[in-house]
N, C-alpha and C positions, 0 to 999 in steps of 0.2 A: 566519426568524421562524416558518415553519410548524411547525417542529420543537418550538419553545417552546410554542406553542399546543396541539400534540398532547400534550406531557408535562403541561401543565396540565389539559387535558381528561380525561386518563386517571388521574393520579395524585393530583391535589389535589382532596380531598373539598370539595364545595360545601355550606356550612350553610344550612338553611332558616330564615329569619328572616321576621317579618311585614313587609309593605310599609311603609316609612316614608321621608319626604322632609324637605326642609328646612322648619324651622318647627315640626315635631313635637317634643313633649317625650317623651323616651324614658328607660328606665332599662336600663343595660347591666350584666349580671352577668358577672364575669370572676374566674378563679382567680388567687390570689397566693401565691407560695411564699416562706415566711420560714423559712430554715434547714431543718429537716426537715419543718415543719408545712406543711400547704396550707389555705388557706381561700378563702371566696368573698367578693368585695367588689363593691359596686355603684357605679355613676356615674350620676347622674341629671341631665339637662340638655336644652338645646334643640339640635336638629341644625342646624349652619350649613350643611353641604354633605354631598353624596355625590359621590364622584369615582372615575373608573376604571371597569373592567368586569371580569367574570369573576373570576379568582383574585386579581387585583390591586386590587380595588375597596376603598375606604377611606371612612370617614365621620367628620366632625369634630363633636364635642359640646362645648358651652360651658355652664358653670354658674357661678353666683355663689357664692363662699365668703366670706361676710361682705361686704366691700365690693371684693373682688378677684375678678376674672373668671379662671376657670380653664378651659382648653381642653385637649382630649385627642383624639387621632386613633386610631381603631381600625380595624385592617384587618378586613374582613368574614370572611377565612379563618383569623383568629388561633386557634390551637389552644386558647388559654386561655379564649376566649369561651364562656359557658355558654348564656345566653339573653338575648334583647331584648324588653322590654315597652314597649308604646306606652301612655303615660299620657294624652296629649291630642294631637289632630290640630290643627296650626296652619294658619291661612290666611295665606299669604304669596305674593307675586306674582313671586318670582324663585327660581332654584335655588341660589343662593349668597347667604346673607344676612349678609354681613361687615359691613353697616352697623350691626348689632346690637351690635358691639363698642364703638361710640362712645356708645350709648344707655344711660341709667341710669333707675332708678325706673319711674315710670308710662309714660314714653316707650318703654321697652323691652318692654312688654307685647306679646304676639301674640294676635290674635283666635282664638278656638277655633271649629273647624269642628264643627258639631253633626252627628252621624250619624243 
C-alpha cells in the first residue's frame, strides 16, 4: 500500500479548490468533449457528501431539474474539472445529508450560514 501512496503523492497533481462541505451550494465547472469540440458546462447544486482522501476524494452534488432530483459524483482530481465556486454556505449538522433526497419543497431548504 505504501507504493500506491507514494505514486499518488508524486505523480497525481492535487487541484486547489475552496473549502466546502455538506450543505453548501456550489457550482462546478467542467469540460465536456462533443466530437471535436470542447466546451465548459456547469452543475450547480447542494453538496450531499465528501468522501475519501487525497487523490481518491470525491464529492456528491444534488440539484433539482424540474421535479426530478439529479445527483452527480465528481472526483476531486478529475482532469476535466476547471473550477468550483461556492454560492452559499449551508448550516447542517451532519457530514452526509442523504435525508435531503426524501425532502421536497420548503422542507428541503437549508439554512444559510452568514459570513
